[in-house]
N, CA, C and O atoms as CSV, one atom per row, in Angstrom:
chain,resi,resn,atom,element,x,y,z
A,1,UNK,N,N,-259.559,61.564,-178.811
A,1,UNK,CA,C,-259.678,62.090,-180.158
A,1,UNK,C,C,-258.327,61.968,-180.875
A,1,UNK,O,O,-257.271,62.092,-180.255
A,2,UNK,N,N,-258.378,61.731,-182.150
A,2,UNK,CA,C,-257.174,61.600,-182.957
A,2,UNK,C,C,-256.520,62.951,-183.179
A,2,UNK,O,O,-257.204,63.967,-183.303
A,3,UNK,N,N,-255.212,62.962,-183.228
A,3,UNK,CA,C,-254.442,64.142,-183.610
A,3,UNK,C,C,-254.010,63.903,-185.057
A,3,UNK,O,O,-253.003,63.246,-185.319
A,4,UNK,N,N,-254.780,64.442,-185.976
A,4,UNK,CA,C,-254.554,64.173,-187.395
A,4,UNK,C,C,-253.213,64.718,-187.833
A,4,UNK,O,O,-252.526,64.076,-188.628
A,5,UNK,N,N,-252.811,65.896,-187.335
A,5,UNK,CA,C,-251.516,66.463,-187.708
A,5,UNK,C,C,-250.390,65.512,-187.287
A,5,UNK,O,O,-249.436,65.307,-188.038
A,6,UNK,N,N,-250.503,64.935,-186.092
A,6,UNK,CA,C,-249.484,63.987,-185.634
A,6,UNK,C,C,-249.496,62.735,-186.495
A,6,UNK,O,O,-248.440,62.188,-186.815
A,7,UNK,N,N,-250.687,62.279,-186.873
A,7,UNK,CA,C,-250.769,61.127,-187.766
A,7,UNK,C,C,-250.084,61.391,-189.102
A,7,UNK,O,O,-249.374,60.536,-189.631
A,8,UNK,N,N,-250.311,62.612,-189.650
A,8,UNK,CA,C,-249.629,62.996,-190.886
A,8,UNK,C,C,-248.125,62.874,-190.730
A,8,UNK,O,O,-247.447,62.295,-191.579
A,9,UNK,N,N,-247.603,63.427,-189.631
A,9,UNK,CA,C,-246.172,63.385,-189.409
A,9,UNK,C,C,-245.682,61.943,-189.226
A,9,UNK,O,O,-244.620,61.584,-189.735
A,10,UNK,N,N,-246.437,61.127,-188.513
A,10,UNK,CA,C,-246.097,59.738,-188.295
A,10,UNK,C,C,-246.071,58.951,-189.597
A,10,UNK,O,O,-245.174,58.137,-189.816
A,11,UNK,N,N,-247.049,59.191,-190.458
A,11,UNK,CA,C,-247.096,58.508,-191.741
A,11,UNK,C,C,-245.864,58.858,-192.569
A,11,UNK,O,O,-245.219,57.972,-193.130
A,12,UNK,N,N,-245.540,60.140,-192.647
A,12,UNK,CA,C,-244.384,60.545,-193.452
A,12,UNK,C,C,-243.080,60.007,-192.826
A,12,UNK,O,O,-242.179,59.587,-193.552
A,13,UNK,N,N,-242.977,60.016,-191.510
A,13,UNK,CA,C,-241.785,59.469,-190.861
A,13,UNK,C,C,-241.610,58.004,-191.176
A,13,UNK,O,O,-240.491,57.551,-191.416
A,14,UNK,N,N,-242.718,57.240,-191.179
A,14,UNK,CA,C,-242.653,55.811,-191.481
A,14,UNK,C,C,-242.250,55.601,-192.938
A,14,UNK,O,O,-241.420,54.743,-193.239
A,15,UNK,N,N,-242.846,56.394,-193.851
A,15,UNK,CA,C,-242.506,56.266,-195.274
A,15,UNK,C,C,-241.004,56.532,-195.464
A,15,UNK,O,O,-240.323,55.815,-196.197
A,16,UNK,N,N,-240.516,57.556,-194.804
A,16,UNK,CA,C,-239.095,57.915,-194.923
A,16,UNK,C,C,-238.203,56.836,-194.344
A,16,UNK,O,O,-237.214,56.441,-194.961
A,17,UNK,N,N,-238.552,56.361,-193.159
A,17,UNK,CA,C,-237.756,55.303,-192.492
A,17,UNK,C,C,-237.704,54.022,-193.319
A,17,UNK,O,O,-236.687,53.329,-193.322
A,18,UNK,N,N,-238.786,53.703,-194.017
A,18,UNK,CA,C,-238.848,52.475,-194.806
A,18,UNK,C,C,-238.333,52.651,-196.247
A,18,UNK,O,O,-238.252,51.687,-197.009
A,19,UNK,N,N,-237.995,53.876,-196.597
A,19,UNK,CA,C,-237.464,54.130,-197.940
A,19,UNK,C,C,-238.532,54.231,-199.037
A,19,UNK,O,O,-238.229,54.079,-200.220
A,20,UNK,N,N,-239.776,54.486,-198.639
A,20,UNK,CA,C,-240.849,54.611,-199.617
A,20,UNK,C,C,-240.822,55.995,-200.279
A,20,UNK,O,O,-240.168,56.916,-199.792
A,21,UNK,N,N,-241.525,56.118,-201.365
A,21,UNK,CA,C,-241.622,57.366,-202.106
A,21,UNK,C,C,-242.148,58.504,-201.237
A,21,UNK,O,O,-243.131,58.350,-200.512
A,22,UNK,N,N,-241.473,59.648,-201.323
A,22,UNK,CA,C,-241.958,60.856,-200.662
A,22,UNK,C,C,-241.859,62.088,-201.581
A,22,UNK,O,O,-242.058,63.222,-201.147
A,23,UNK,N,N,-241.551,61.836,-202.843
A,23,UNK,CA,C,-241.350,62.968,-203.771
A,23,UNK,C,C,-242.241,62.944,-204.990
A,23,UNK,O,O,-242.580,64.005,-205.514
A,24,UNK,N,N,-242.635,61.769,-205.465
A,24,UNK,CA,C,-243.435,61.665,-206.669
A,24,UNK,C,C,-244.920,61.702,-206.261
A,24,UNK,O,O,-245.513,60.674,-205.934
A,25,UNK,N,N,-245.498,62.899,-206.288
A,25,UNK,CA,C,-246.889,63.091,-205.838
A,25,UNK,C,C,-247.860,62.362,-206.734
A,25,UNK,O,O,-248.840,61.792,-206.254
A,26,UNK,N,N,-247.603,62.370,-208.039
A,26,UNK,CA,C,-248.503,61.665,-208.962
A,26,UNK,C,C,-248.562,60.185,-208.613
A,26,UNK,O,O,-249.632,59.577,-208.640
A,27,UNK,N,N,-247.433,59.618,-208.291
A,27,UNK,CA,C,-247.387,58.189,-207.890
A,27,UNK,C,C,-248.197,57.988,-206.600
A,27,UNK,O,O,-248.940,57.013,-206.479
A,28,UNK,N,N,-248.054,58.894,-205.659
A,28,UNK,CA,C,-248.816,58.758,-204.395
A,28,UNK,C,C,-250.306,58.786,-204.642
A,28,UNK,O,O,-251.047,58.021,-204.024
A,29,UNK,N,N,-250.767,59.656,-205.538
A,29,UNK,CA,C,-252.202,59.682,-205.893
A,29,UNK,C,C,-252.612,58.366,-206.555
A,29,UNK,O,O,-253.685,57.840,-206.263
A,30,UNK,N,N,-251.777,57.832,-207.435
A,30,UNK,CA,C,-252.104,56.571,-208.070
A,30,UNK,C,C,-252.168,55.436,-207.053
A,30,UNK,O,O,-253.057,54.587,-207.119
A,31,UNK,N,N,-251.234,55.424,-206.122
A,31,UNK,CA,C,-251.215,54.391,-205.096
A,31,UNK,C,C,-252.442,54.522,-204.172
A,31,UNK,O,O,-253.021,53.517,-203.760
A,32,UNK,N,N,-252.823,55.746,-203.858
A,32,UNK,CA,C,-254.032,55.975,-203.046
A,32,UNK,C,C,-255.255,55.438,-203.784
A,32,UNK,O,O,-256.128,54.807,-203.188
A,33,UNK,N,N,-255.303,55.699,-205.090
A,33,UNK,CA,C,-256.411,55.204,-205.917
A,33,UNK,C,C,-256.462,53.680,-205.908
A,33,UNK,O,O,-257.531,53.075,-205.824
A,34,UNK,N,N,-255.269,53.073,-205.998
A,34,UNK,CA,C,-255.208,51.609,-205.961
A,34,UNK,C,C,-255.747,51.077,-204.641
A,34,UNK,O,O,-256.481,50.089,-204.617
A,35,UNK,N,N,-255.385,51.727,-203.550
A,35,UNK,CA,C,-255.886,51.300,-202.247
A,35,UNK,C,C,-257.396,51.478,-202.126
A,35,UNK,O,O,-258.078,50.658,-201.512
A,36,UNK,N,N,-257.909,52.552,-202.716
A,36,UNK,CA,C,-259.376,52.773,-202.698
A,36,UNK,C,C,-260.071,51.673,-203.504
A,36,UNK,O,O,-261.134,51.191,-203.113
A,37,UNK,N,N,-259.471,51.279,-204.625
A,37,UNK,CA,C,-260.035,50.176,-205.408
A,37,UNK,C,C,-260.011,48.860,-204.604
A,37,UNK,O,O,-260.953,48.070,-204.670
A,38,UNK,N,N,-258.934,48.639,-203.854
A,38,UNK,CA,C,-258.879,47.456,-203.016
A,38,UNK,C,C,-259.938,47.479,-201.926
A,38,UNK,O,O,-260.521,46.445,-201.603
A,39,UNK,N,N,-260.186,48.643,-201.365
A,39,UNK,CA,C,-261.246,48.781,-200.358
A,39,UNK,C,C,-262.599,48.484,-200.992
A,39,UNK,O,O,-263.425,47.798,-200.390
A,40,UNK,N,N,-262.834,48.985,-202.185
A,40,UNK,CA,C,-264.105,48.708,-202.863
A,40,UNK,C,C,-264.263,47.222,-203.116
A,40,UNK,O,O,-265.341,46.665,-202.912
A,41,UNK,N,N,-263.194,46.579,-203.560
A,41,UNK,CA,C,-263.260,45.133,-203.812
A,41,UNK,C,C,-263.551,44.359,-202.520
A,41,UNK,O,O,-264.322,43.400,-202.530
A,42,UNK,N,N,-262.930,44.780,-201.407
A,42,UNK,CA,C,-263.185,44.124,-200.123
A,42,UNK,C,C,-264.638,44.309,-199.720
A,42,UNK,O,O,-265.256,43.388,-199.186
A,43,UNK,N,N,-265.186,45.485,-199.971
A,43,UNK,CA,C,-266.597,45.745,-199.652
A,43,UNK,C,C,-267.515,44.893,-200.531
A,43,UNK,O,O,-268.441,44.244,-200.044
A,44,UNK,N,N,-267.238,44.911,-201.828
A,44,UNK,CA,C,-268.080,44.192,-202.774
A,44,UNK,C,C,-268.073,42.690,-202.521
A,44,UNK,O,O,-269.095,42.020,-202.667
A,45,UNK,N,N,-266.905,42.169,-202.139
A,45,UNK,CA,C,-266.763,40.732,-201.900
A,45,UNK,C,C,-267.033,40.345,-200.443
A,45,UNK,O,O,-266.917,39.180,-200.060
A,46,UNK,N,N,-267.399,41.361,-199.635
A,46,UNK,CA,C,-267.691,41.129,-198.208
A,46,UNK,C,C,-266.480,40.474,-197.502
A,46,UNK,O,O,-266.641,39.552,-196.702
A,47,UNK,N,N,-265.277,40.967,-197.813
A,47,UNK,CA,C,-264.079,40.433,-197.198
A,47,UNK,C,C,-263.878,41.060,-195.811
A,47,UNK,O,O,-264.311,42.186,-195.568
A,48,UNK,N,N,-263.225,40.331,-194.912
A,48,UNK,CA,C,-263.081,40.815,-193.553
A,48,UNK,C,C,-262.033,41.938,-193.407
A,48,UNK,O,O,-261.933,42.541,-192.338
A,49,UNK,N,N,-261.266,42.221,-194.444
A,49,UNK,CA,C,-260.199,43.224,-194.313
A,49,UNK,C,C,-260.594,44.609,-194.845
A,49,UNK,O,O,-259.724,45.421,-195.161
A,50,UNK,N,N,-261.892,44.880,-194.944
A,50,UNK,CA,C,-262.340,46.174,-195.440
A,50,UNK,C,C,-261.790,47.297,-194.576
A,50,UNK,O,O,-261.304,48.293,-195.114
A,51,UNK,N,N,-261.849,47.174,-193.285
A,51,UNK,CA,C,-261.343,48.214,-192.392
A,51,UNK,C,C,-259.862,48.506,-192.634
A,51,UNK,O,O,-259.443,49.663,-192.654
A,52,UNK,N,N,-259.075,47.444,-192.818
A,52,UNK,CA,C,-257.655,47.616,-193.086
A,52,UNK,C,C,-257.426,48.335,-194.428
A,52,UNK,O,O,-256.537,49.178,-194.549
A,53,UNK,N,N,-258.233,47.989,-195.416
A,53,UNK,CA,C,-258.094,48.641,-196.715
A,53,UNK,C,C,-258.456,50.117,-196.620
A,53,UNK,O,O,-257.790,50.954,-197.230
A,54,UNK,N,N,-259.510,50.453,-195.856
A,54,UNK,CA,C,-259.864,51.849,-195.660
A,54,UNK,C,C,-258.746,52.600,-194.905
A,54,UNK,O,O,-258.479,53.771,-195.177
A,55,UNK,N,N,-258.113,51.915,-193.970
A,55,UNK,CA,C,-256.985,52.525,-193.245
A,55,UNK,C,C,-255.844,52.810,-194.231
A,55,UNK,O,O,-255.187,53.846,-194.126
A,56,UNK,N,N,-255.604,51.914,-195.176
A,56,UNK,CA,C,-254.569,52.165,-196.180
A,56,UNK,C,C,-254.871,53.427,-196.970
A,56,UNK,O,O,-253.976,54.230,-197.234
A,57,UNK,N,N,-256.125,53.600,-197.345
A,57,UNK,CA,C,-256.525,54.811,-198.087
A,57,UNK,C,C,-256.234,56.051,-197.235
A,57,UNK,O,O,-255.661,57.027,-197.720
A,58,UNK,N,N,-256.632,56.001,-195.970
A,58,UNK,CA,C,-256.385,57.135,-195.081
A,58,UNK,C,C,-254.908,57.414,-194.914
A,58,UNK,O,O,-254.493,58.572,-194.878
A,59,UNK,N,N,-254.118,56.375,-194.814
A,59,UNK,CA,C,-252.650,56.550,-194.669
A,59,UNK,C,C,-252.074,57.270,-195.881
A,59,UNK,O,O,-251.248,58.173,-195.745
A,60,UNK,N,N,-252.516,56.866,-197.061
A,60,UNK,CA,C,-252.013,57.548,-198.249
A,60,UNK,C,C,-252.453,59.019,-198.282
A,60,UNK,O,O,-251.660,59.884,-198.654
A,61,UNK,N,N,-253.685,59.313,-197.905
A,61,UNK,CA,C,-254.155,60.683,-197.895
A,61,UNK,C,C,-253.396,61.512,-196.858
A,61,UNK,O,O,-253.025,62.654,-197.125
A,62,UNK,N,N,-253.170,60.945,-195.694
A,62,UNK,CA,C,-252.395,61.648,-194.655
A,62,UNK,C,C,-250.971,61.908,-195.153
A,62,UNK,O,O,-250.432,62.994,-194.941
A,63,UNK,N,N,-250.370,60.941,-195.800
A,63,UNK,CA,C,-249.038,61.102,-196.318
A,63,UNK,C,C,-248.939,62.169,-197.391
A,63,UNK,O,O,-248.026,62.995,-197.372
A,64,UNK,N,N,-249.871,62.152,-198.323
A,64,UNK,CA,C,-249.896,63.166,-199.387
A,64,UNK,C,C,-250.036,64.540,-198.767
A,64,UNK,O,O,-249.319,65.469,-199.138
A,65,UNK,N,N,-250.956,64.675,-197.826
A,65,UNK,CA,C,-251.156,65.973,-197.173
A,65,UNK,C,C,-249.902,66.451,-196.482
A,65,UNK,O,O,-249.563,67.630,-196.574
A,66,UNK,N,N,-249.210,65.574,-195.798
A,66,UNK,CA,C,-247.983,65.971,-195.097
A,66,UNK,C,C,-246.884,66.358,-196.083
A,66,UNK,O,O,-246.203,67.365,-195.892
A,67,UNK,N,N,-246.711,65.561,-197.135
A,67,UNK,CA,C,-245.707,65.862,-198.140
A,67,UNK,C,C,-245.959,67.248,-198.765
A,67,UNK,O,O,-245.017,67.991,-199.041
A,68,UNK,N,N,-247.225,67.580,-198.981
A,68,UNK,CA,C,-247.588,68.850,-199.619
A,68,UNK,C,C,-247.745,69.992,-198.620
A,68,UNK,O,O,-248.006,71.127,-199.020
A,69,UNK,N,N,-247.592,69.713,-197.337
A,69,UNK,CA,C,-247.707,70.769,-196.332
A,69,UNK,C,C,-249.124,71.240,-196.087
A,69,UNK,O,O,-249.351,72.407,-195.766
A,70,UNK,N,N,-250.069,70.346,-196.236
A,70,UNK,CA,C,-251.474,70.654,-196.044
A,70,UNK,C,C,-251.926,70.162,-194.679
A,70,UNK,O,O,-251.694,69.006,-194.326
A,71,UNK,N,N,-252.573,71.035,-193.907
A,71,UNK,CA,C,-253.123,70.662,-192.619
A,71,UNK,C,C,-254.478,70.000,-192.897
A,71,UNK,O,O,-255.505,70.671,-193.002
A,72,UNK,N,N,-254.454,68.687,-193.012
A,72,UNK,CA,C,-255.661,67.958,-193.409
A,72,UNK,C,C,-256.786,68.123,-192.399
A,72,UNK,O,O,-257.953,68.201,-192.782
A,73,UNK,N,N,-256.455,68.175,-191.130
A,73,UNK,CA,C,-257.486,68.364,-190.110
A,73,UNK,C,C,-258.229,69.661,-190.316
A,73,UNK,O,O,-259.459,69.678,-190.271
A,74,UNK,N,N,-257.508,70.762,-190.544
A,74,UNK,CA,C,-258.131,72.071,-190.788
A,74,UNK,C,C,-258.987,72.032,-192.048
A,74,UNK,O,O,-260.088,72.581,-192.082
A,75,UNK,N,N,-258.465,71.372,-193.089
A,75,UNK,CA,C,-259.209,71.295,-194.346
A,75,UNK,C,C,-260.493,70.466,-194.156
A,75,UNK,O,O,-261.542,70.808,-194.702
A,76,UNK,N,N,-260.401,69.387,-193.387
A,76,UNK,CA,C,-261.590,68.569,-193.132
A,76,UNK,C,C,-262.670,69.361,-192.395
A,76,UNK,O,O,-263.849,69.290,-192.740
A,77,UNK,N,N,-262.255,70.110,-191.387
A,77,UNK,CA,C,-263.207,70.907,-190.596
A,77,UNK,C,C,-263.866,71.943,-191.488
A,77,UNK,O,O,-265.081,72.125,-191.423
A,78,UNK,N,N,-263.081,72.634,-192.331
A,78,UNK,CA,C,-263.632,73.637,-193.225
A,78,UNK,C,C,-264.617,73.025,-194.219
A,78,UNK,O,O,-265.691,73.572,-194.470
A,79,UNK,N,N,-264.227,71.874,-194.781
A,79,UNK,CA,C,-265.066,71.242,-195.782
A,79,UNK,C,C,-266.357,70.710,-195.175
A,79,UNK,O,O,-267.416,70.804,-195.794
A,80,UNK,N,N,-266.280,70.156,-193.977
A,80,UNK,CA,C,-267.489,69.675,-193.320
A,80,UNK,C,C,-268.457,70.806,-193.070
A,80,UNK,O,O,-269.661,70.637,-193.262
A,81,UNK,N,N,-267.965,71.949,-192.648
A,81,UNK,CA,C,-268.816,73.129,-192.418
A,81,UNK,C,C,-269.425,73.601,-193.727
A,81,UNK,O,O,-270.607,73.941,-193.782
A,82,UNK,N,N,-268.621,73.622,-194.776
A,82,UNK,CA,C,-269.125,74.012,-196.089
A,82,UNK,C,C,-270.241,73.062,-196.556
A,82,UNK,O,O,-271.274,73.503,-197.060
A,83,UNK,N,N,-270.014,71.768,-196.381
A,83,UNK,CA,C,-271.009,70.773,-196.793
A,83,UNK,C,C,-272.278,70.879,-195.960
A,83,UNK,O,O,-273.383,70.687,-196.468
A,84,UNK,N,N,-272.110,71.189,-194.663
A,84,UNK,CA,C,-273.271,71.313,-193.788
A,84,UNK,C,C,-274.202,72.429,-194.263
A,84,UNK,O,O,-275.421,72.318,-194.135
A,85,UNK,N,N,-273.642,73.477,-194.797
A,85,UNK,CA,C,-274.454,74.642,-195.233
A,85,UNK,C,C,-275.043,74.465,-196.631
A,85,UNK,O,O,-275.940,75.217,-197.013
A,86,UNK,N,N,-274.570,73.510,-197.387
A,86,UNK,CA,C,-275.059,73.327,-198.755
A,86,UNK,C,C,-276.459,72.739,-198.742
A,86,UNK,O,O,-276.837,71.991,-197.839
A,87,UNK,N,N,-277.206,73.095,-199.758
A,87,UNK,CA,C,-278.534,72.501,-199.929
A,87,UNK,C,C,-278.568,71.771,-201.281
A,87,UNK,O,O,-277.845,72.115,-202.216
A,88,UNK,N,N,-279.414,70.775,-201.344
A,88,UNK,CA,C,-279.511,69.940,-202.526
A,88,UNK,C,C,-280.969,69.765,-202.919
A,88,UNK,O,O,-281.874,69.815,-202.086
A,89,UNK,N,N,-281.163,69.561,-204.204
A,89,UNK,CA,C,-282.487,69.249,-204.747
A,89,UNK,C,C,-282.411,67.827,-205.310
A,89,UNK,O,O,-281.379,67.427,-205.849
A,90,UNK,N,N,-283.485,67.076,-205.188
A,90,UNK,CA,C,-283.558,65.757,-205.764
A,90,UNK,C,C,-284.198,65.872,-207.136
A,90,UNK,O,O,-285.382,66.190,-207.245
A,91,UNK,N,N,-283.433,65.620,-208.169
A,91,UNK,CA,C,-283.901,65.716,-209.547
A,91,UNK,C,C,-283.729,64.362,-210.214
A,91,UNK,O,O,-282.609,63.883,-210.391
A,92,UNK,N,N,-284.826,63.760,-210.575
A,92,UNK,CA,C,-284.810,62.449,-211.228
A,92,UNK,C,C,-283.984,61.438,-210.430
A,92,UNK,O,O,-283.234,60.641,-210.994
A,93,UNK,N,N,-284.139,61.489,-209.111
A,93,UNK,CA,C,-283.480,60.531,-208.239
A,93,UNK,C,C,-282.011,60.842,-207.942
A,93,UNK,O,O,-281.318,60.032,-207.326
A,94,UNK,N,N,-281.536,62.013,-208.378
A,94,UNK,CA,C,-280.163,62.405,-208.190
A,94,UNK,C,C,-280.108,63.661,-207.339
A,94,UNK,O,O,-280.844,64.613,-207.599
A,95,UNK,N,N,-279.249,63.683,-206.325
A,95,UNK,CA,C,-279.077,64.876,-205.525
A,95,UNK,C,C,-278.199,65.866,-206.295
A,95,UNK,O,O,-277.052,65.562,-206.623
A,96,UNK,N,N,-278.749,67.058,-206.581
A,96,UNK,CA,C,-278.054,68.110,-207.310
A,96,UNK,C,C,-277.936,69.287,-206.378
A,96,UNK,O,O,-278.917,69.713,-205.767
A,97,UNK,N,N,-276.702,69.824,-206.267
A,97,UNK,CA,C,-276.467,70.951,-205.380
A,97,UNK,C,C,-277.232,72.171,-205.852
A,97,UNK,O,O,-277.195,72.519,-207.032
A,98,UNK,N,N,-277.920,72.813,-204.937
A,98,UNK,CA,C,-278.645,74.045,-205.203
A,98,UNK,C,C,-277.637,75.170,-205.182
A,98,UNK,O,O,-277.235,75.617,-204.108
A,99,UNK,N,N,-277.220,75.637,-206.341
A,99,UNK,CA,C,-276.161,76.620,-206.475
A,99,UNK,C,C,-276.600,78.006,-206.067
A,99,UNK,O,O,-275.753,78.881,-205.884
A,100,UNK,N,N,-277.866,78.238,-205.919
A,100,UNK,CA,C,-278.339,79.593,-205.557
A,100,UNK,C,C,-278.213,79.844,-204.083
A,100,UNK,O,O,-278.435,80.974,-203.646
A,101,UNK,N,N,-277.865,78.844,-203.283
A,101,UNK,CA,C,-277.802,79.066,-201.838
A,101,UNK,C,C,-276.405,78.886,-201.313
A,101,UNK,O,O,-276.171,79.036,-200.114
C-alpha cells in the first residue's frame, strides 16, 4: 500500500531540490490544471502516456497538499466515506445529489 504522507514529503523534497516553486500556491493550482488538461488530451487522442500524465496531476496535488500542510490521505478517506453515504437521484439523465439525506 502507498504511504501518501511520505509521497507528499517526497514530492516537496524533489521540488525543493530542483529549485521549483514551493511558495506561489496559485501557480501550483494553474500548473496542476495544465497537467490535467494534458491528461485529458492524452485520453482523447488515445496517446500511450496517459498514465504518466495522470501521475503528473497526482504529483501536483500531493505537492500542493504538502505545501499547505494538508494530510491528503486523511482527507481522501473522509471524502470517500462522505461520498459513500450520499444518495443521488437521476433527473433528466443527470445525477443530482439528494440533499435531504
